[in-house]
Each structure stands twice: as structure tokens, then as C-alpha cells.
N, C-alpha and C positions, 0 to 999 in steps of 0.2 A: 429907627432906621437900622436895617440889617446891613452888614458889610462882610465882604469876603476878602481874605488876604491870602496871597500865595507867596511863599518864600522860595526863591530859586538860588541855588549856589552853583556857580560855574567854577570848575576846577580845571586849570590847564597847567601842566607842568612847565616850568621855565627851562625847557631843554628841547632840542630838536626831536621830532618823532622817532628818528632812528635810535635815540638813546632812551626812549620811554621805557621805564621799568614797571613791573607790576607793583613795586613799592608805592608808586604814586596812586595807583588805583586802590591799594589796601588802605592807604592813609585817608583818601578822600571818600571812599565808599560811595560812589555815585549811584543815584536812583535810575539814571538813564545814561547809556553810553552811545555816543554818535561817533562813527569812525569811517574812514575811507577803507575800501576793501583790502588794499595792500597791507595795512596794519594787521587786520584780522587774519589774512592769509599767511603772513610771515609768522605770526604767533603759532598758528596751527601747524604749519609745515615744519617749523623749527622745534617746537616744544611738545607737540601732541602726537602727530602721525608717526615720527620715528619710534616712539614707545609701542605703538600698535602694530608695527611692521616686523617685530622680531619673530623668529620662527615659532617660538612657544606661544606667543600671543595670537598669531595667525590660526593656530590649531584651536586655542581656547575660544576664539571669536566664531568658530564654526559650531560650537556646542550651544544650543538654544538658550537654556536658562543662564548659563555662565555668560553668554554673549550679552544678554539683557543687563546683568549685574555689572559687567565691564563698562558698557555704554553709560549706565546710570552713574557709575563712579567717575568716569571721564567728564560727563556733563557737570557733576557737582564740583569737581576740581577746577574746571574751567570757570564756572560761576564764581567760585571763591577767588580765583586768580584775578578776576575783574572787579573785585571788591566785595562780592557776596551780597550786595544790597540792591542791585539794579533790577528793573522790571524787564527790560529788553535792550538789546544792542541794535541800533539802527545803522545800517550800512548804506552808504551812498557816495556819490561823487565820481564813480567809474563803474564799469561792468564788474560783476562779482564772479570769481572763478567757480565754475559749475561743480568741480570735484569737491571743493571746500564747502560749497553750499549744500551739496548732497550729504556730506559728512555731518554738518551741523543739523540738518533735518533728521538724519538717522539717529542722532543722540537726543533729539527733542530739545535742542538748545534754543533759548529764547532770543531769536534774532528776527529781523525783518529787513527788507531792502526798500528804500524810498527813492523817489525820483524828484529832482527839482533843479532849480537854477537860481542864481543870485537875484535876478530880476523878478522872481516870484516870491521872494521873502521867506525862505527859498523853496518851500515844498509845493509840489504839484500832485504827486501820487504817494500813497502810503497805505499800509494795512497793518493792523495789530498782529503781532507774531502768532497769536493763537488761531487766526484765520488766514494767515499769509500762505500763498501758493508759491512753491519753489519755482524759480525761473522768472518770476514776475517782479514788478516793482509796485504792486498794490493797486488800489483803486484811486480814482480822482479824489483829492482832499475835499472836505466840505466847501461848498460855494465855488468850486472850480469846475469849469467846463473844459474837457480835454477831447481832442480828436486827432486822428492821424490822416493826413491828406497825401494821397498818392495818385498819380494819373493811371496807374495800373497796380492796384493793391496786391494782386497775386504774384507779381514779378518784380516790382520796383519798391524799394524801401521808401517809406513815407516820411513826411515831416510832421513832428509833433507840434500841434498848436494848442494854446490854452488861453482861457479868458477867466478872469475872476477879480475880486476886489484886492487881492494881494499882489497882482501883477503891477509893477511900477509903471508910472505914466511916462517916464522918460529919464534921460540922463542930465545931470547938473550942467547948466549953461549950454545945452544942445537943443536945437530946434526940433520939436517932435515931428515925426513923419505921420501922415494920415494912415489910419489902420487899413490893412488889406481888405478888399471886398471878398466876401465869402460866396 
């Protein structure tokens, strides 16, 4: 009989997110980082972008070969700051700042944006960072059906509805409502 085992280590610092330091990431060296956009945005706006906005750096970033080298160095330093061992960072839980997302894409940083909710355990949409399209939240996760319902799709924002085995059946001690008719 063959068996497969998977070991998962979850590391969560015993401190509020605002006090999270890179020391925690360097110690735990995670394989996967999952974060809300605000954490990633603050790190980049506070620690990365100011270094790239100096007058000398702005000039260097306009020189093609040097530009590529600077971006590669920034990418590698950011990967090391997050522990140096992760496959990708999954960002979710809120909208991601477009400026930060464009910056991460420009340096080929391994990130992706997912969409989900607690009631869906929690993922609805996801795409691997190598195939991820900027500004999206990926494709429907395996075995998930997702559609957007709007009375006027060209002019009215729609409601995202999903169906799949990971969608919970109801809340504890609450009478379930019948499913809406499609």
C-alpha cells in the first residue's frame, strides 16, 4: 500500500501585523506567503520605492541594461527579505493597489492575487504566479463554478456567485435558506 504524506508548517508571529518584522520571515523561511494587500503595500512603499526614487536612481533606471540589473537586484533582495524560500506570495482579502501591482510585475516578483471568502474554505479564484494576469484575481479554482450576474453587465456592477464542494452548507445553529433559482 502506497501512502503520501504532506508536512505543513504554519508560522504566525505572536505580534500584531503592524509590528511584523522581516526577522520572523527570515527565521521561519516560509514556502508560501499569504498576506493582505496592505502588508505588501506598506513594505514596498516604506522600504523599496523610496530607494528607487532618488535622482541618481531615476537616471539609472532609464538605462536599459542597468535598469534590468537594478530590477533583478531589487527582486532578489525582496525575495530574501521574505525568507528567500517561498514559491510565491498570494495576496488576497482586499483590492490590491494597482501601482504596487505594476511594480511587482515589472520586477517579475513571484506574486499572485486570489479571491475568496470564508464560506468557500476560502478560495474561489486563483492562478499560479507564472500565468497570472495583472489586475485579475485568477481563474475559478478546480471544481468551482463562478459567474457574475448583472441585469445590465455593460453598465451595472454584477454580483459574484459561486458553486462548488468547498462552499459551506450553512452556519452553525442557523436554519438554511433555499438556494436562489438561476
